DRENKE-413808 format. One record per residue (C-alpha): residue in three letters; z, x, y. Coordinates in steps of 0.1 Angstrom, whole numbers, plus 5000, padded with zeros to 4 digits. Each point is the difference from the previous one (the first is absolute). Layout:
BEGIN
+-----+------+------+------+
:   r :    w :    u :    v :
+-----+------+------+------+
: Ala :    Z :    X :    Y :
...
+-----+------+------+------+
This chain:
BEGIN
+-----+------+------+------+
:   r :    w :    u :    v :
+-----+------+------+------+
: Unk : 5000 : 5000 : 5000 :
: Unk : 4991 : 5014 : 5034 :
: Unk : 5025 : 5000 : 5028 :
: Unk : 4980 : 4987 : 5030 :
: Unk : 5015 : 4968 : 5014 :
: Unk : 5021 : 4995 : 4969 :
: Unk : 5003 : 4963 : 4989 :
: Unk : 5018 : 5007 : 4968 :
: Unk : 5018 : 4969 : 4985 :
: Unk : 4987 : 4977 : 5027 :
: Unk : 4982 : 4968 : 4991 :
: Unk : 4967 : 4991 : 5016 :
: Unk : 4977 : 4970 : 5000 :
: Unk : 4964 : 5007 : 5009 :
: Unk : 4975 : 4971 : 5006 :
: Unk : 4963 : 5004 : 4994 :
: Unk : 5009 : 5029 : 4977 :
: Unk : 4971 : 4998 : 4975 :
: Unk : 4976 : 5022 : 5020 :
: Unk : 4995 : 5021 : 5031 :
: Unk : 5028 : 5007 : 5024 :
: Unk : 5025 : 4977 : 4982 :
: Unk : 4995 : 5019 : 4967 :
: Unk : 5003 : 5033 : 5018 :
: Unk : 5033 : 4989 : 5016 :
: Unk : 5014 : 4988 : 4966 :
: Unk : 4991 : 5032 : 4983 :
: Unk : 5014 : 5023 : 5027 :
: Unk : 5032 : 4980 : 5001 :
: Unk : 5003 : 5003 : 4962 :
: Unk : 4994 : 5037 : 5003 :
: Unk : 5029 : 5002 : 5024 :
: Unk : 5023 : 4983 : 4975 :
: Unk : 4998 : 4964 : 5010 :
: Unk : 4998 : 4970 : 4976 :
: Unk : 4971 : 4978 : 5011 :
: Unk : 4989 : 4964 : 4996 :
: Unk : 4963 : 4998 : 5005 :
: Unk : 4984 : 4966 : 5010 :
: Unk : 4964 : 4989 : 5004 :
: Unk : 4977 : 4970 : 4995 :
: Unk : 4976 : 5022 : 4980 :
: Unk : 5021 : 4997 : 4968 :
: Unk : 4975 : 5020 : 4978 :
: Unk : 4999 : 5030 : 5023 :
: Unk : 5038 : 4997 : 5006 :
: Unk : 5006 : 5003 : 4963 :
: Unk : 4978 : 5030 : 4998 :
: Unk : 5017 : 5017 : 5029 :
: Unk : 5035 : 4992 : 4987 :
: Unk : 4990 : 5014 : 4966 :
: Unk : 4987 : 5032 : 5015 :
: Unk : 5032 : 5005 : 5020 :
: Unk : 5022 : 4993 : 4969 :
: Unk : 4980 : 5026 : 4981 :
: Unk : 5014 : 5025 : 5025 :
: Unk : 5035 : 4989 : 4991 :
: Unk : 5004 : 4982 : 5034 :
: Unk : 5024 : 4971 : 5001 :
: Unk : 4978 : 4971 : 5010 :
: Unk : 4995 : 4963 : 4994 :
: Unk : 4973 : 4976 : 5010 :
: Unk : 4998 : 4964 : 5012 :
: Unk : 4970 : 4978 : 5011 :
: Unk : 5004 : 4989 : 5036 :
: Unk : 4982 : 4980 : 5026 :
: Unk : 5017 : 5014 : 5032 :
: Unk : 4995 : 4967 : 5019 :
: Unk : 5018 : 4979 : 4974 :
: Unk : 5034 : 4994 : 5015 :
: Unk : 5017 : 4990 : 4968 :
: Unk : 4986 : 5030 : 4981 :
: Unk : 5017 : 5024 : 5024 :
: Unk : 5035 : 4988 : 4989 :
: Unk : 4989 : 5004 : 4964 :
: Unk : 4987 : 5035 : 5006 :
: Unk : 5032 : 5011 : 5017 :
: Unk : 5021 : 4986 : 4971 :
: Unk : 4977 : 5018 : 4975 :
: Unk : 5005 : 5033 : 5018 :
: Unk : 5038 : 4996 : 5000 :
: Unk : 4999 : 4989 : 4963 :
: Unk : 4979 : 5030 : 4991 :
: Unk : 5016 : 5027 : 5021 :
: Unk : 5033 : 4986 : 5015 :
: Unk : 4991 : 5000 : 5037 :
: Unk : 4973 : 5005 : 5026 :
: Unk : 5001 : 5029 : 5024 :
: Unk : 4963 : 5003 : 5011 :
: Unk : 4973 : 4974 : 5008 :
: Unk : 4965 : 5012 : 5006 :
: Unk : 4981 : 4970 : 5014 :
: Unk : 4965 : 5014 : 4992 :
: Unk : 4980 : 4970 : 4987 :
: Unk : 4973 : 4989 : 5024 :
: Unk : 4963 : 4993 : 5005 :
: Unk : 4972 : 5011 : 5023 :
: Unk : 4978 : 4976 : 5019 :
: Unk : 4974 : 5016 : 5023 :
: Unk : 4972 : 4986 : 5021 :
: Unk : 4994 : 4994 : 5037 :
: Unk : 5023 : 4975 : 5017 :
: Unk : 4970 : 4977 : 5008 :
: Unk : 4991 : 4999 : 4963 :
: Unk : 5035 : 4995 : 4985 :
: Unk : 5009 : 4965 : 4989 :
: Unk : 5035 : 4985 : 5005 :
: Unk : 5006 : 4998 : 4963 :
: Unk : 4996 : 5037 : 4993 :
: Unk : 5021 : 5009 : 5031 :
: Unk : 5028 : 4978 : 4988 :
: Unk : 4997 : 5015 : 4965 :
: Unk : 5004 : 5036 : 5012 :
: Unk : 5030 : 4989 : 5021 :
: Unk : 5016 : 4982 : 4972 :
: Unk : 4997 : 5028 : 4975 :
: Unk : 5006 : 5029 : 5023 :
: Unk : 5027 : 4985 : 5022 :
: Unk : 5017 : 4972 : 4982 :
: Unk : 5006 : 5022 : 4970 :
: Unk : 5019 : 5025 : 5021 :
: Unk : 5023 : 4972 : 5013 :
: Unk : 5006 : 4986 : 4965 :
: Unk : 5006 : 5035 : 4985 :
: Unk : 5023 : 5011 : 5028 :
: Unk : 5021 : 4969 : 4999 :
: Unk : 5003 : 5000 : 4962 :
: Unk : 5009 : 5037 : 4998 :
: Unk : 5024 : 5001 : 5029 :
: Unk : 5022 : 4974 : 4983 :
: Unk : 5008 : 5023 : 4972 :
: Unk : 4997 : 5035 : 5015 :
: Unk : 5030 : 5022 : 5007 :
: Unk : 5005 : 5024 : 5030 :
: Unk : 4977 : 5030 : 4997 :
: Unk : 4971 : 4979 : 4987 :
: Unk : 4965 : 5004 : 5013 :
: Unk : 4971 : 4975 : 5006 :
: Unk : 4966 : 5016 : 5006 :
: Unk : 4971 : 4978 : 5012 :
: Unk : 4965 : 5013 : 4996 :
: Unk : 4981 : 4992 : 5031 :
: Unk : 4968 : 5018 : 5012 :
: Unk : 4987 : 5022 : 5028 :
: Unk : 4980 : 4968 : 5008 :
: Unk : 5034 : 4985 : 5010 :
: Unk : 5003 : 5027 : 5026 :
: Unk : 4967 : 4999 : 5018 :
: Unk : 4968 : 4980 : 5005 :
: Unk : 4971 : 5006 : 4976 :
: Unk : 4967 : 4980 : 5000 :
: Unk : 4997 : 4977 : 4970 :
: Unk : 5038 : 5001 : 4993 :
: Unk : 5014 : 4973 : 5022 :
: Unk : 5014 : 4977 : 4972 :
: Unk : 5013 : 5029 : 4979 :
: Unk : 5013 : 5019 : 5029 :
: Unk : 5019 : 4970 : 5014 :
: Unk : 5017 : 4995 : 4967 :
: Unk : 5010 : 5036 : 4998 :
: Unk : 5012 : 5000 : 5036 :
: Unk : 5023 : 4971 : 4991 :
: Unk : 5014 : 5021 : 4971 :
: Unk : 5008 : 5028 : 5025 :
: Unk : 5019 : 4978 : 5024 :
: Unk : 5017 : 4980 : 4972 :
: Unk : 5013 : 5033 : 4987 :
: Unk : 5015 : 5009 : 5034 :
: Unk : 5016 : 4966 : 5004 :
: Unk : 5016 : 5000 : 4966 :
: Unk : 5011 : 5036 : 5003 :
: Unk : 5019 : 4993 : 5032 :
: Unk : 5014 : 4968 : 4986 :
: Unk : 5013 : 5016 : 4969 :
: Unk : 5014 : 5029 : 5019 :
: Unk : 5018 : 4978 : 5025 :
: Unk : 5014 : 4979 : 4971 :
: Unk : 5014 : 5031 : 4984 :
: Unk : 4982 : 4995 : 4967 :
: Unk : 4990 : 5037 : 4996 :
: Unk : 4965 : 4990 : 4990 :
: Unk : 4972 : 5020 : 5016 :
: Unk : 4965 : 4987 : 5006 :
: Unk : 4970 : 5021 : 5009 :
: Unk : 4962 : 4996 : 4999 :
: Unk : 4973 : 5023 : 4988 :
: Unk : 4965 : 5000 : 5015 :
: Unk : 4973 : 5015 : 4979 :
: Unk : 4966 : 5008 : 5014 :
: Unk : 4969 : 4998 : 4978 :
: Unk : 5013 : 5010 : 4965 :
: Unk : 4979 : 5008 : 4969 :
: Unk : 5006 : 4966 : 4983 :
: Unk : 4980 : 4969 : 4991 :
: Unk : 5011 : 4985 : 5033 :
: Unk : 4988 : 5031 : 5018 :
: Unk : 4965 : 4994 : 4985 :
: Unk : 5001 : 4965 : 5014 :
: Unk : 5006 : 5014 : 5035 :
: Unk : 4968 : 5022 : 4997 :
: Unk : 4980 : 4970 : 4989 :
: Unk : 5014 : 4980 : 5029 :
: Unk : 4988 : 5026 : 5024 :
: Unk : 4965 : 4995 : 4986 :
: Unk : 5002 : 4962 : 5000 :
: Unk : 5011 : 5001 : 5037 :
: Unk : 4971 : 5022 : 5010 :
: Unk : 5022 : 5030 : 5008 :
: Unk : 4983 : 5021 : 4973 :
: Unk : 4967 : 4998 : 4981 :
: Unk : 5015 : 5010 : 4967 :
: Unk : 5032 : 5007 : 4981 :
: Unk : 4993 : 5037 : 5004 :
: Unk : 4996 : 4997 : 5037 :
: Unk : 5032 : 4980 : 5003 :
: Unk : 5019 : 5026 : 4981 :
: Unk : 4986 : 5027 : 5023 :
: Unk : 5010 : 4981 : 5031 :
: Unk : 5035 : 4995 : 4987 :
: Unk : 5003 : 5037 : 4994 :
: Unk : 4987 : 5008 : 5035 :
: Unk : 5026 : 4976 : 5015 :
: Unk : 5028 : 5015 : 4980 :
: Unk : 5014 : 5032 : 5015 :
: Unk : 5008 : 5014 : 4965 :
: Unk : 4964 : 4992 : 4990 :
: Unk : 5005 : 4982 : 4968 :
: Unk : 5013 : 4968 : 4984 :
: Unk : 5036 : 5000 : 4987 :
: Unk : 5014 : 5000 : 4964 :
: Unk : 5023 : 4975 : 4985 :
: Unk : 5026 : 5027 : 4993 :
: Unk : 5001 : 5009 : 5037 :
: Unk : 5011 : 4965 : 5007 :
: Unk : 5024 : 4999 : 4971 :
: Unk : 5017 : 5032 : 5012 :
: Unk : 5010 : 4982 : 5032 :
: Unk : 5012 : 4969 : 4981 :
: Unk : 5022 : 5021 : 4978 :
: Unk : 5015 : 5018 : 5030 :
: Unk : 5008 : 4966 : 5015 :
: Unk : 5015 : 4988 : 4967 :
: Unk : 5023 : 5030 : 4998 :
: Unk : 5032 : 5008 : 5018 :
: Unk : 4980 : 5028 : 5018 :
: Unk : 4989 : 4973 : 5024 :
: Unk : 5034 : 4985 : 5006 :
: Unk : 4997 : 5000 : 5038 :
: Unk : 4965 : 4984 : 5000 :
: Unk : 4997 : 4963 : 5005 :
: Unk : 4976 : 4978 : 5020 :
: Unk : 4975 : 5028 : 5001 :
: Unk : 4963 : 5002 : 4991 :
: Unk : 4987 : 5030 : 4980 :
: Unk : 4963 : 5005 : 5005 :
: Unk : 4981 : 5017 : 4972 :
: Unk : 4964 : 5001 : 5014 :
: Unk : 4990 : 5036 : 5005 :
: Unk : 5006 : 4997 : 5037 :
: Unk : 4977 : 4970 : 5008 :
: Unk : 5026 : 4981 : 5020 :
: Unk : 5009 : 5031 : 5019 :
+-----+------+------+------+
C-alpha cells in the first residue's frame, strides 16, 4: 500500500464507478486502504469492474443505483453500513454530458442533465450527511465547464456550475453546524474517457471543428499543458480530499484541467 493521502480503514461510496473517473477513484481509494462500495446503473460493467478490483484483493462491494431515485439512496447508505460498518467518504461522481448550442437544445434534455447532475448531488449529500461522523468527506465531481463559459456547453456547464455552488453552501452549512463533514468539488477538464470523446464530437456538431482530430488539436492548443487529462490525475485529487491530509479544505474547488481555466 502506498502512503500518499492514506485512507486506510476508511469506508467510501463512489457513484458512477463502473468506468472512467469513477472507476479510477474507486481503485485509487482501494489502493490507499479504503473499503469501497461501487454503484452504477450499468450493472454488467459494474460487476466486471468489481470483480477486477476483488482480484487485486481490494475490499469492495457493488450495488446497482439510479442516483436520482430518492428511495434508493436510503437503501444504498444502509447497504454500505451493513457491508462495512459506516460511511466516511462519498464521491458524487455519476453524471451525464449533454452538449449542443443553446438555440438547438430542447427543454427536456436540459431538464434531464440538471436532474442527473444536480439532483443526485443533493440526494447523495443529504443521505450521507445523516450517517457520517466528524472527519468525513464529501467530494462532488463538477467540471471545468462549471467554472467558465464554453460554446456548446450551456446546459452541461450550468448543471456543473450548480454543483460547484451547492458544494460551497453545504460545506459552510455543515461547518457552522459543527458536523465535522467537509465538502469540496473537483473540476476536470477534458479527460480521456468516453465522455471526453462526446465533447470532441460536440465541437464538430456545433461547427467549431471540421473533424474529431481537429477538435482534439484545438483542445490541446487551448490547454496550457498541451494535452487531455488522465483519469488517475483526477482520482489523485479525489483521494487527497478523501484523506485527512486535506483536513483544512472545505467549500473549495479543485480544478484539474491542465491550466485551461487559468
